[in-house]
MARSEMAR-861691 format. One record per residue (C-alpha): z, y, x negated; residue number from 1. Coordinates in nm, 4 decimals. Layout:
BEGIN
         Z         Y         X  seq
         Z         Y         X  NUM
...
end
This chain:
BEGIN
         Z         Y         X  seq
   -2.6691   -2.6844    1.8923    1
   -2.5789   -2.4534    2.1800    2
   -2.8734   -2.3185    2.3814    3
   -2.8838   -1.9659    2.5203    4
   -2.8592   -2.1045    2.8742    5
   -2.5394   -2.2941    2.7915    6
   -2.4001   -1.9838    2.6227    7
   -2.4800   -1.7840    2.9356    8
   -2.2896   -2.0290    3.1546    9
   -1.9819   -2.0283    2.9300   10
   -1.9697   -1.6630    2.8240   11
   -1.7454   -1.5188    3.0945   12
   -1.4718   -1.4220    2.8478   13
   -1.6763   -1.4226    2.5267   14
   -1.7069   -1.0435    2.4934   15
   -1.3384   -0.9956    2.5691   16
   -1.2369   -1.2525    2.3109   17
   -1.4565   -1.0974    2.0410   18
   -1.3296   -0.7486    2.1203   19
   -0.9641   -0.8471    2.1084   20
   -1.0052   -1.0616    1.7970   21
   -1.1669   -0.7611    1.6324   22
   -0.8907   -0.5245    1.7441   23
   -0.6178   -0.7720    1.6543   24
   -0.7562   -0.7718    1.2992   25
   -0.7885   -0.3909    1.3030   26
   -1.1645   -0.3984    1.2485   27
   -1.4026   -0.1356    1.3796   28
   -1.7391   -0.2440    1.5194   29
   -1.8920   -0.1135    1.1959   30
   -1.6533   -0.3353    0.9957   31
   -1.7355   -0.6458    1.1988   32
   -2.1100   -0.5820    1.1849   33
   -2.0902   -0.5388    0.8060   34
   -1.8902   -0.8633    0.7708   35
   -2.1552   -1.0445    0.9773   36
   -2.4335   -0.9071    0.7574   37
   -2.2693   -1.0601    0.4522   38
   -2.2543   -1.3995    0.6254   39
   -2.6139   -1.3963    0.7499   40
   -2.8084   -1.0718    0.7533   41
   -3.0860   -1.2140    0.9727   42
   -2.8523   -1.3204    1.2545   43
   -2.5917   -1.0429    1.2306   44
   -2.5500   -0.8111    1.5315   45
   -2.5999   -0.4381    1.4951   46
   -2.3143   -0.2090    1.5974   47
   -2.4868   -0.1142    1.9222   48
   -2.5642   -0.4768    2.0106   49
   -2.2074   -0.5786    1.9268   50
   -2.0875   -0.3094    2.1662   51
   -2.3007   -0.4543    2.4446   52
   -2.1698   -0.8073    2.3711   53
   -1.8093   -0.6894    2.3965   54
   -1.8816   -0.5116    2.7259   55
   -2.0492   -0.8216    2.8680   56
   -2.3921   -0.6580    2.8792   57
   -2.5489   -0.9051    2.6371   58
   -2.4925   -1.2679    2.5365   59
   -2.5361   -1.3399    2.1645   60
   -2.7796   -1.6044    2.0475   61
   -2.6375   -1.9299    1.9159   62
   -2.7041   -1.8187    1.5593   63
   -2.5408   -1.4803    1.6110   64
   -2.2311   -1.6374    1.7684   65
   -2.2062   -1.8777    1.4754   66
   -2.2017   -1.5805    1.2376   67
   -1.9257   -1.4051    1.4369   68
   -1.7277   -1.7306    1.4487   69
   -1.7585   -1.7637    1.0694   70
   -1.6140   -1.4142    1.0179   71
   -1.3068   -1.5017    1.2269   72
   -1.2798   -1.8597    1.0957   73
   -1.3071   -2.0014    1.4477   74
   -1.5065   -2.2854    1.5956   75
   -1.7957   -2.1679    1.8148   76
   -1.6548   -2.3601    2.1124   77
   -1.3390   -2.1479    2.0966   78
   -1.5411   -1.8544    2.2294   79
   -1.6928   -2.0540    2.5163   80
   -1.3942   -2.1577    2.7239   81
   -1.4501   -2.1174    3.0952   82
   -1.0948   -1.9894    3.1407   83
   -0.9272   -1.7237    2.9265   84
   -0.6368   -1.8042    2.6963   85
   -0.3792   -1.5324    2.7397   86
   -0.2952   -1.5245    2.3694   87
   -0.6616   -1.5321    2.2766   88
   -0.7651   -1.2285    2.4788   89
   -0.4534   -1.0126    2.4770   90
   -0.4348   -0.7692    2.1821   91
   -0.1070   -0.7738    1.9933   92
    0.0121   -0.4323    1.8857   93
    0.1528   -0.4547    1.5347   94
    0.5038   -0.3323    1.4710   95
    0.5641   -0.0301    1.2542   96
    0.6748   -0.0935    0.8994   97
    0.8954    0.0965    0.6628   98
    1.2632    0.1677    0.6519   99
    1.4553   -0.0054    0.9300  100
    1.5906    0.2299    1.1934  101
    1.9139    0.2332    1.3890  102
    2.0220    0.3593    1.7284  103
    2.1776    0.7046    1.6900  104
    2.4676    0.6504    1.9294  105
    2.6894    0.8124    2.0358  106
    2.4269    1.0863    2.0279  107
    2.6726    1.3783    1.9920  108
    2.7585    1.2536    1.6413  109
    2.3932    1.2951    1.5405  110
    2.3420    1.6498    1.6609  111
    2.1671    1.8920    1.4256  112
    2.4911    2.0809    1.3642  113
    2.6879    1.7686    1.2663  114
    2.4083    1.6303    1.0461  115
    2.3748    1.9612    0.8627  116
    2.7424    1.9317    0.7717  117
    2.7519    1.5573    0.7021  118
    2.4363    1.5109    0.4950  119
    2.5365    1.7393    0.2035  120
    2.8812    1.5753    0.1968  121
    2.7223    1.2295    0.1947  122
    2.4919    1.3254   -0.0922  123
    2.7807    1.4740   -0.2891  124
    2.9932    1.1595   -0.2525  125
    2.7126    0.9140   -0.3294  126
    2.5647    1.1074   -0.6197  127
    2.2211    1.1297   -0.4584  128
    2.0475    1.4555   -0.5414  129
    1.8837    1.6835   -0.2901  130
    1.5492    1.6039   -0.4508  131
    1.6029    1.2302   -0.4097  132
    1.6970    1.2840   -0.0468  133
    1.3752    1.4819    0.0044  134
    1.1696    1.1937   -0.1348  135
    1.3552    0.9496    0.0908  136
    1.2668    1.1615    0.3951  137
    0.9040    1.1754    0.2887  138
    0.8874    0.8009    0.2280  139
    1.0365    0.7294    0.5703  140
    0.7777    0.9609    0.7288  141
    0.4955    0.8010    0.5303  142
    0.6000    0.4484    0.6244  143
    0.6572    0.5352    0.9890  144
    0.2949    0.6526    1.0046  145
    0.1806    0.3561    0.7918  146
    0.0038    0.5884    0.5481  147
   -0.2286    0.7363    0.8106  148
   -0.2701    1.1124    0.7649  149
   -0.6074    1.1976    0.9207  150
   -0.5694    1.5737    0.8673  151
   -0.5319    1.5228    0.4916  152
   -0.8253    1.2777    0.4907  153
   -1.0433    1.5348    0.6698  154
   -0.9416    1.8143    0.4340  155
   -1.0383    1.6003    0.1319  156
   -1.3677    1.4978    0.2926  157
   -1.4619    1.8605    0.3576  158
   -1.4162    1.9361   -0.0118  159
   -1.5648    1.6178   -0.1606  160
   -1.8241    1.5540    0.1143  161
   -1.7274    1.1811    0.1054  162
   -1.9045    1.1406   -0.2299  163
   -1.7941    0.8421   -0.4377  164
   -1.7526    0.8224   -0.7269  165
   -1.6807    1.1820   -0.8170  166
   -1.7443    1.2532   -1.1838  167
   -1.5354    1.4850   -1.3991  168
   -1.8217    1.7344   -1.3791  169
   -1.8128    1.7133   -0.9972  170
   -1.4418    1.7939   -0.9951  171
   -1.4800    2.0824   -1.2396  172
   -1.7547    2.2234   -1.0143  173
   -1.5124    2.2097   -0.7191  174
   -1.2482    2.3816   -0.9323  175
   -1.4944    2.6608   -1.0112  176
   -1.6053    2.6912   -0.6477  177
   -1.2415    2.7422   -0.5420  178
   -1.2031    3.0275   -0.7902  179
   -0.9762    2.8306   -1.0226  180
   -0.9929    2.8304   -1.4005  181
   -0.8849    2.5678   -1.6534  182
   -0.6535    2.6414   -1.9445  183
   -0.5704    2.3787   -2.2084  184
   -0.2382    2.3337   -2.3909  185
   -0.1027    2.0987   -2.6573  186
    0.2642    2.1254   -2.5567  187
    0.4036    2.2577   -2.2314  188
    0.6253    2.5688   -2.2482  189
    0.9971    2.5054   -2.2665  190
    1.0556    2.6510   -1.9195  191
    0.8086    2.4059   -1.7651  192
    0.9652    2.1082   -1.9448  193
    1.3135    2.2108   -1.8367  194
    1.2072    2.2615   -1.4763  195
    1.0552    1.9123   -1.4743  196
    1.3599    1.7608   -1.6459  197
    1.1239    1.6070   -1.9029  198
    1.2741    1.4194   -2.1976  199
    1.1183    1.3247   -2.5302  200
    0.9409    1.0226   -2.3863  201
    0.7859    1.2196   -2.1021  202
    0.4539    1.4009   -2.1203  203
    0.3735    1.7069   -1.9105  204
    0.0098    1.6418   -1.8214  205
   -0.0619    1.9541   -1.6152  206
    0.0836    2.2381   -1.4094  207
   -0.0351    2.5366   -1.2065  208
    0.0049    2.8932   -1.3287  209
   -0.0305    3.1945   -1.1042  210
   -0.2630    3.3248   -0.9822  211
   -0.5392    3.0694   -1.0397  212
   -0.4922    2.8671   -1.3606  213
   -0.4796    2.4877   -1.3847  214
   -0.3102    2.4175   -1.7174  215
   -0.4126    2.0817   -1.8644  216
   -0.2731    1.8866   -2.1602  217
   -0.5325    1.8315   -2.4350  218
   -0.4251    1.4661   -2.4330  219
   -0.6061    1.4246   -2.1002  220
   -0.9398    1.4520   -2.2812  221
   -0.8724    1.0944   -2.3980  222
   -0.7792    0.9746   -2.0476  223
   -1.0569    1.0780   -1.8113  224
   -0.9207    0.8953   -1.5064  225
   -0.5815    1.0652   -1.5314  226
   -0.7582    1.3965   -1.5949  227
   -0.9598    1.3500   -1.2747  228
   -0.6470    1.2661   -1.0770  229
   -0.4563    1.5719   -1.2041  230
   -0.7514    1.7959   -1.1193  231
   -0.7721    1.6402   -0.7727  232
   -0.3997    1.7065   -0.7119  233
   -0.4331    2.0719   -0.8116  234
   -0.7438    2.1052   -0.5952  235
   -0.5287    1.9675   -0.3135  236
   -0.2583    2.2284   -0.3724  237
   -0.5197    2.5009   -0.3729  238
   -0.6920    2.3828   -0.0543  239
   -0.3820    2.2846    0.1449  240
   -0.1319    2.5455    0.0279  241
   -0.3479    2.8435   -0.0655  242
   -0.2310    2.8671   -0.4301  243
    0.1069    2.9893   -0.3111  244
    0.2733    2.9850   -0.6512  245
    0.3868    2.6236   -0.6776  246
    0.3835    2.5032   -1.0359  247
    0.2976    2.1472   -0.9289  248
    0.4150    2.0006   -1.2583  249
    0.2577    1.6608   -1.3305  250
    0.4491    1.4249   -1.5618  251
    0.3743    1.0891   -1.7256  252
    0.6277    0.8526   -1.8813  253
    0.9650    0.7033   -1.8032  254
    1.2455    0.6603   -2.0529  255
    1.4261    0.3236   -2.0419  256
    1.3497    0.2885   -1.6725  257
    1.5275    0.6125   -1.5825  258
    1.3530    0.8145   -1.3166  259
    1.2587    1.1745   -1.3751  260
    1.4858    1.2681   -1.0877  261
    1.7797    1.1008   -1.2622  262
    1.7214    1.2973   -1.5805  263
    1.7040    1.6194   -1.3830  264
    2.0342    1.5243   -1.2205  265
    2.1870    1.4671   -1.5632  266
    2.0942    1.8235   -1.6498  267
    2.3306    1.9413   -1.3795  268
    2.1135    1.9509   -1.0708  269
    2.3246    1.9836   -0.7595  270
    2.3294    1.7324   -0.4783  271
    2.2988    2.0221   -0.2343  272
    2.0038    1.9901    0.0007  273
    1.7803    2.2875   -0.0700  274
    1.5194    2.3633    0.1943  275
    1.2806    2.4920   -0.0716  276
    1.3121    2.1690   -0.2734  277
    1.2272    1.9636    0.0356  278
    0.9271    2.1871    0.1120  279
    0.7997    2.1563   -0.2454  280
    0.8469    1.7794   -0.2452  281
    0.6514    1.7505    0.0805  282
    0.3687    1.9664   -0.0538  283
    0.3547    1.7556   -0.3689  284
    0.3183    1.4459   -0.1499  285
    0.0422    1.6069    0.0568  286
   -0.1481    1.7055   -0.2557  287
   -0.1118    1.3598   -0.4092  288
   -0.2402    1.1960   -0.0889  289
   -0.5248    1.4495   -0.0801  290
   -0.6153    1.3584   -0.4387  291
   -0.6475    0.9902   -0.3509  292
   -0.8590    1.0738   -0.0459  293
   -1.0824    1.3021   -0.2521  294
   -1.1427    1.0437   -0.5256  295
   -1.1626    0.7461   -0.2855  296
   -1.2846    0.8755    0.0542  297
   -1.1756    0.6491    0.3368  298
   -1.4988    0.5037    0.4757  299
   -1.6933    0.4569    0.1468  300
   -1.3874    0.3168   -0.0317  301
   -1.3056    0.0828    0.2554  302
   -1.6625   -0.0475    0.2484  303
   -1.6417   -0.0963   -0.1290  304
   -1.3133   -0.2873   -0.0971  305
   -1.4694   -0.5001    0.1748  306
   -1.7662   -0.5880   -0.0461  307
   -1.5399   -0.6834   -0.3379  308
   -1.2578   -0.8598   -0.1535  309
   -0.9933   -0.5956   -0.2360  310
   -0.9995   -0.6761   -0.6074  311
   -0.8075   -0.4269   -0.8209  312
   -1.1102   -0.4043   -1.0505  313
   -1.2850   -0.1852   -0.7916  314
   -1.0950    0.0969   -0.9644  315
   -1.3483    0.0740   -1.2490  316
   -1.6404    0.1104   -1.0098  317
   -1.4969    0.4348   -0.8735  318
   -1.3688    0.5460   -1.2155  319
   -1.0065    0.5897   -1.1032  320
   -0.6833    0.4338   -1.2251  321
   -0.5610    0.1035   -1.0761  322
   -0.2663    0.2976   -0.9320  323
   -0.4922    0.5289   -0.7310  324
   -0.7054    0.2375   -0.6090  325
   -0.4057    0.0242   -0.5069  326
   -0.2321    0.3081   -0.3242  327
   -0.5539    0.3866   -0.1372  328
   -0.5823    0.0208   -0.0301  329
   -0.2682    0.0683    0.1782  330
   -0.4201    0.3727    0.3511  331
   -0.7788    0.2623    0.4189  332
   -0.7417   -0.1094    0.4983  333
   -0.7834   -0.2087    0.8647  334
   -0.4786   -0.4307    0.8083  335
   -0.1673   -0.2126    0.8246  336
    0.1082   -0.4393    0.6879  337
    0.1066   -0.3374    0.3183  338
    0.3574   -0.2577    0.0482  339
    0.3128   -0.0950   -0.2935  340
    0.5522   -0.0791   -0.5897  341
    0.5342    0.0802   -0.9348  342
    0.8128   -0.0702   -1.1490  343
    0.9470    0.0173   -1.4935  344
    1.1850   -0.1836   -1.7107  345
    1.4642   -0.2757   -1.6773  346
    1.4351   -0.2325   -1.3018  347
    1.3468    0.1078   -1.1641  348
    1.0844    0.1826   -0.9039  349
    0.8825    0.4972   -0.9586  350
    0.6796    0.4651   -0.6392  351
    0.7518    0.2745   -0.3222  352
    0.5567    0.2293   -0.0004  353
    0.6654   -0.0273    0.2624  354
    0.4333   -0.0109    0.5592  355
    0.5258   -0.3734    0.6306  356
    0.9017   -0.3140    0.6206  357
    0.9673   -0.5414    0.3217  358
    1.3225   -0.4870    0.1863  359
    1.3501   -0.3037   -0.1443  360
    1.3675   -0.5536   -0.4318  361
    1.5740   -0.3291   -0.6565  362
    1.5942    0.0410   -0.5877  363
    1.4575    0.3730   -0.7057  364
    1.7790    0.5704   -0.6814  365
    2.0107    0.3342   -0.8671  366
    2.0092    0.0049   -1.0511  367
    2.1909   -0.2956   -0.9109  368
    2.3852   -0.5706   -1.0827  369
    2.2237   -0.8648   -0.9039  370
    1.8456   -0.8128   -0.9014  371
    1.6157   -1.0991   -0.8029  372
    1.3892   -1.1749   -1.0977  373
    1.1495   -1.3810   -0.8887  374
    0.9702   -1.0806   -0.7422  375
    0.6263   -1.0747   -0.9040  376
    0.6563   -0.7046   -0.9821  377
    0.9659   -0.7641   -1.1963  378
    0.8621   -1.0973   -1.3478  379
    0.5654   -0.9179   -1.5026  380
    0.7538   -0.6243   -1.6538  381
    0.8350   -0.8108   -1.9747  382
    0.5396   -1.0500   -1.9620  383
    0.2968   -1.0438   -2.2523  384
    0.0003   -1.1578   -2.0440  385
   -0.2677   -0.9143   -1.9363  386
   -0.4643   -0.9077   -1.6142  387
   -0.3471   -0.9509   -1.2583  388
   -0.1237   -1.2112   -1.0992  389
   -0.1249   -1.3247   -0.7339  390
    0.1916   -1.4681   -0.5788  391
    0.2886   -1.6113   -0.2406  392
    0.6551   -1.5325   -0.1665  393
    0.9034   -1.6240    0.1075  394
    1.1715   -1.3672    0.1852  395
    1.4345   -1.3611    0.4593  396
    1.4117   -1.0394    0.6629  397
    1.6643   -0.9962    0.9449  398
    1.7548   -1.3661    0.9029  399
    1.3958   -1.4805    0.9549  400
    1.1652   -1.5986    0.6753  401
    0.8522   -1.3916    0.6110  402
    0.5522   -1.4863    0.3981  403
    0.4188   -1.2194    0.1643  404
    0.1350   -1.2209   -0.0860  405
    0.0939   -0.9671   -0.3621  406
   -0.1255   -0.8889   -0.6599  407
    0.0436   -0.7388   -0.9665  408
   -0.1034   -0.5868   -1.2804  409
    0.0697   -0.4738   -1.6005  410
   -0.0473   -0.1369   -1.7380  411
    0.0738    0.1443   -1.9664  412
    0.1268    0.5091   -1.8795  413
    0.0103    0.8003   -2.0971  414
    0.3397    0.7922   -2.2876  415
    0.2807    0.4261   -2.3795  416
    0.5476    0.2854   -2.1477  417
    0.4548   -0.0485   -1.9869  418
    0.4973   -0.0747   -1.6107  419
    0.3780   -0.3005   -1.3312  420
    0.1757   -0.2018   -1.0264  421
    0.2010   -0.4279   -0.7238  422
    0.0157   -0.4227   -0.3919  423
    0.1026   -0.6777   -0.1261  424
    0.0823   -0.7680    0.2398  425
    0.2979   -0.9368    0.5028  426
    0.1038   -1.2463    0.6126  427
    0.3070   -1.3147    0.9288  428
    0.1186   -1.0684    1.1543  429
   -0.2149   -1.2048    1.0267  430
   -0.1102   -1.5633    1.1036  431
    0.0029   -1.4603    1.4516  432
   -0.3233   -1.2719    1.5110  433
   -0.5064   -1.6041    1.4769  434
   -0.2812   -1.7743    1.7288  435
   -0.0525   -1.9398    1.4741  436
    0.3257   -1.9635    1.4858  437
    0.4128   -1.7484    1.1838  438
    0.7862   -1.8134    1.2065  439
    0.7315   -2.1887    1.2081  440
    0.4905   -2.1711    0.9133  441
    0.7303   -1.9509    0.7147  442
    1.0281   -2.1753    0.7933  443
    0.8378   -2.4856    0.6794  444
    0.7345   -2.3188    0.3553  445
    1.0903   -2.1970    0.2941  446
    1.2308   -2.5486    0.3414  447
    0.9747   -2.6949    0.1000  448
    1.0669   -2.4362   -0.1645  449
    1.4413   -2.4853   -0.1135  450
    1.4012   -2.8626   -0.1518  451
    1.2143   -2.8096   -0.4800  452
    1.4582   -2.5724   -0.6474  453
    1.3055   -2.2444   -0.5329  454
    0.9302   -2.2848   -0.5817  455
    0.6726   -2.5406   -0.4756  456
    0.2990   -2.5921   -0.4145  457
    0.1937   -2.5016   -0.0628  458
    0.1677   -2.7962    0.1800  459
   -0.1929   -2.8670    0.2768  460
   -0.1544   -2.7492    0.6377  461
   -0.0091   -2.4147    0.5265  462
   -0.2799   -2.3811    0.2625  463
   -0.5377   -2.4220    0.5372  464
   -0.3691   -2.1631    0.7604  465
   -0.3346   -1.9015    0.4857  466
   -0.6836   -1.9641    0.3489  467
   -0.8261   -1.8975    0.6958  468
   -0.6262   -1.5748    0.7149  469
   -0.7371   -1.4750    0.3633  470
   -1.1015   -1.5092    0.4609  471
   -1.0539   -1.3044    0.7764  472
   -0.8656   -1.0329    0.5887  473
   -1.1264   -1.0613    0.3125  474
   -0.8605   -1.0280    0.0387  475
   -0.9513   -1.2458   -0.2591  476
   -0.6101   -1.2472   -0.4245  477
   -0.4516   -1.4061   -0.1174  478
   -0.6797   -1.7059   -0.1790  479
   -0.5823   -1.7078   -0.5477  480
   -0.2136   -1.6988   -0.4569  481
   -0.2554   -2.0179   -0.2550  482
   -0.3403   -2.2085   -0.5724  483
   -0.0074   -2.1201   -0.7380  484
    0.3413   -2.2247   -0.6362  485
    0.5078   -2.0257   -0.3593  486
    0.8396   -1.8670   -0.4641  487
    1.1606   -1.7918   -0.2790  488
    1.2675   -1.4331   -0.3388  489
    1.5583   -1.2264   -0.2110  490
    1.6457   -0.8583   -0.1848  491
    1.9727   -0.9076   -0.3728  492
    2.1243   -1.1927   -0.5697  493
    2.4104   -1.2207   -0.3232  494
    2.1622   -1.3354   -0.0575  495
    1.9821   -1.5852   -0.2829  496
    1.8385   -1.8699   -0.0678  497
    1.8007   -2.1109   -0.3615  498
    2.0239   -2.4152   -0.3950  499
    2.2073   -2.3769   -0.6220  500
    2.1930   -1.9982   -0.6158  501
    2.0453   -1.8298   -0.9235  502
    2.3764   -1.6549   -0.9798  503
    2.5764   -1.9726   -0.9425  504
    2.3724   -2.1150   -1.2291  505
    2.4453   -1.8247   -1.4600  506
    2.1970   -1.5590   -1.3653  507
    1.8626   -1.5185   -1.2003  508
    1.5905   -1.6556   -1.4246  509
    1.2192   -1.5812   -1.3948  510
end
């Protein structure tokens, strides 16, 4: 057992190591203190005492250091080296995720004037609508910022006062306070359905009517969580955009995997980029993000996720849908390398977020002929099993293997269409944050899977590495994924890493 005197003699770099371990794992002092309390409340440091430890003003007791070591899955002696380890004390700034960029050279070809001419022509020739292009711009912006929009968070907190959960009555009180009124309908007017491009298998759940009416489908009375979300979105439009006349049409349902945008295109929508369409799409995004922040305020929801190991079931505790809870995970987690998919059969993505830069597994603008069926999100589309499913996956990105883990859940929308929600993380940055060689670990796991036909149990040393990371990240489904076979996946069948390739053997099989 280490004595306080021995700790004092060997604590020259202790505060620095704790601080940089904390920052490397994107934890605030409040987060670390709360994690320590769950390990041992009696020995856990307060936030103020932790601050003094990191600044070298205090030396923790042996018991307190043991608690901190347990949080980071380190041996106590690791903190007591007389000389600093460069990797141990130097924070590593994580790379931005999202859509891969490119150098815009020669720059004169990418001037505003040339782009304004070229973009409409490109959309016309590729068949991409102006609305789809607007959503692509928004997604790129969202992923570049890794889902951090503090102004929208603050706006939601000012309205909801960081209360969680908010009941339906709470939301209706906010609606009344903003001078809005609720009007119920059984079927949306024809003009609204046409504007939304809604087919028979779509349901208009709500829309805004000037000057102050939120029009709600009577069907929402049977789906309280969706009702709360729709109300939160319209509250967002009112607060952020001053009820400026947007209809903000909310739709549920997808027909045969065809996106709503596609159906609107089939009705003759032009591929011309319309500035007003882009503005409306951006405002819809802002209001949707606001709604999530209102229903799941950042700090309380982050603390709840931390207490429950990021289980999807926390949605029930807050009385929101799994979709809202999973999307908010990507925004409130101290770990920034997340992705989120919402997939419909036979292979269309309704929602995509790639803060970790993971390649698209299929597409949300078109279907492809060689999809990889080994992605968890698509394997579950036609599965009859209920509940969630954790999966460890290996995927080549820029010719280097990456290890991902995801949790998927099969649900139904209001129109009765089954779809799969998937939230996942890139494990490579987490492995590197603990001093591991992520590329080496990923390469070893890839080789094991290749040798076993595409999937294999994790080798014991990799299990140990990922389990340590799972405990530090405090994400339960990463630990569950370790117990199943890891799977090789690819972004397209043509790049299948399996031997023989799935397509060589007559098609990719799940």
